[in-house]
N, C-alpha and C positions, 0 to 999 in steps of 0.2 A: 200385604195379606194381613189382615185384624185379624190381634187376638180380640179373644173374649174370653175371663174369667167367667167360672161360675163357682158357688159359691157354693162348695161342696159341706163347710163343714154347717151351716144356714142349715141344708137340707137333712142332714144327719138329725140334724137339733128337732127338725121339725117334727121328722118320724119318731125320733124316742120321747116327744114331747104327746103325741097320740095312740102311744101304745102304752106310756104312762097314764093318759086317761082311760083307758079300758082297764089300766092293773085298781086303778081308786073304784070304778065300780065295781069291779067284782069286791073289793075288801067292802066299799059302800052294802053290799047284797048279800054279805055277808056276816054286815054288823062288824064289821072288827079293824080296831083305829090303830094305823101302822106308823110308827116312828121311825125315819132316819137319822140313824146320830153317826154322827161326823167327826174330825179333831185328825190333829196330826199323829205323830208312832209317839207313844209314848202319856199320852195327856189322860188317857186314863176312863177308852173306852169302854172298854170290855169287864173294867171294875164299875162301871155308872151301870153298865147292864144287869154283871150281880148284884147290886147295889136294890137297883129297880125291878126285878124278879122277887128279892127277898121284902123287900114294902109291898108287893102288890098280889103275892102267887095262893096266900091267903085266897082273897075273894075273887080271882078273875086267872082266867086260863091265858099262858101267855105263849109263843113262840116265837124263835127266835133265829133270824135272818143273816148268816157269819161272812161278808164279802172280806175275800184274799187274793194276793198276789202269785201266792205257790200254794198247790197239794198237801195244803198244812193244816191240821186237825183240833192243835191248842186250844184257840178258846170252843170252839164247838164241844170238846170233851167237859172245860169248864160249864161252862153255860149248860150240857147233859149231867154234869156231877147237882148242878143247881136242882136237878128233877126236870127241868123242859125241853123238851123238844130240840131239836136245832137241824136246820137246813147250812148244809155249809156248798159256798159257791166259788167256783172258781177264775181268778179275771183272763189266768193266763202272761199274768206279767203287765194289767190293765193297772192303772192308777185307780178307775173307780167301777162301779158298781152302774152298768143300765137298765132300762125301765128292762129290756129283753130278759135281763142276767137273772129281774128280779120276778119280773112274767114264769120263765120256768122258773124262780123256789117256788113260789104264789102253789104253779098245778102241783107243786111234789110234799105240800100240807093238807087238813083236813080242816078248810077256814071254817067249817060249820064247826068247830069246837074249838075255837079260839073266841077271845073279847079284844087281847093287842096281840099285835108283830111288832117285834123292833128288830132296824135292821141295824147292823155295823159294819158301817162301808169302810172303804179302803183310808188307811190312815194314810191324810195328805192336805192341804191346806186349797190345795188349786182346782184339781179337776172334780170332785164328787162335788163342786157348789153348782156346775152346770147341764148338767144330767139331770132331769125329775128322773123320779121313778115312776109317783103316782100313792105316797102317803099323803098322813095328815097334818105333820110336822114333821119338818127338818129340824133339828137338834145340833148345834156347837157347842161341842167340849175343849174348852180352853184351860190350861193350866198356869199358874203360877210362875211355874219352874221354865216355862215358854219363853216367859219377859214380859213386858205392855206394851213392847212397841206392834205387836198385830196383828189386831184392828186395822197399824196403818199399812203393814206392810202387807195385806192380806184382805181389800176391802173387799171387796166380792164376793166369796165365802161370810165373813162377817152380815155382808149388807142381805144375803141372800134367805137368812134364816130366823124361822120364829122365837126360838128358845137358843137361849146361851146360859152354858153352867159352866163358874169356873170356879176348878179342882183344883184339890191341894192346897187350901187355903189355909191347911193346919200348918205352913210352912213357911207362911207371910212373915212370922219374924226374922226367918235364917235366909229369905230371898231378898232381892233387891226390885221389886215390885211395885210402881206409881198406883193405885187403884183409881187415884182424881184422872189422872192421864189417861189410864186402861180407860174408864169408864167415859173421859170426854170423847175417847177416837171413833167407841162401840157406837157413842147416841146422835156422834157426826152422821154415819151412817146408817144408821138405823132406830130414829128414835123412837121410846118407847118398849124398846124388848125387853120381851120377860125375859127376867136375869134371878139366874139362882145362883149363891154364891156356899161351896157345897166340898164336902171331905170325904171322898171314897175310903179312906185309911178311918176316920174316927164316925163318917156317918154325920159329921158334922149337917147340916140341910137337905138332908137326905129325902125324909118325914115331907119336905115341906115340896120336894121336887115330884115328889110320888101319889101327894096329895091333888093337886094341880092335873099330874094325869090323868087318876081318877074321876075327877072332877070333868078335865074336857068329854070323858068317853061318855061317860052319866049324862053328858048334852046331850 
């Protein structure tokens, strides 16, 4: 008897991609620009979101979807304290958000009252890269404290994003981080990738990032 292997993973991803297209159609219909922010734990996803809210909320209506592996509301509470609605998504221990979870979050939002939707994905550099959500832009937040070798160790994540923000550049004088080595790895995987060196602590580079987002939305 010959065994037959069923490509289960491919089928799951295909179904997810179809749902992601439906999510994107809902966002397009409501004229909401959605951004998926990915990073390793501690790179500064939440800090970036708070800085982005600070830079955009005077002119644009924003909401945030917070993905977490446990039923904690720490990040959602920070977002709401900044005056922006947040939807918490518990992945039940899963290492990423998927199109089903994101679609459920969209159903809990009044999209007609929004201009931007920011998604904070689960913190890791592997799983989130494989699952489309239906957003318009995928963003990776790296940090100088992680080291300059991450593009070489996690190529799929760096290859599959539209924007890269390098956070904590205020710490460059104090850590062993080779910027040229890091940029070579990025360029090898994703030539011409939009890149913003930033510091969420000092605010350096945040204006350039939020201006880019506003221009994308305006288009």
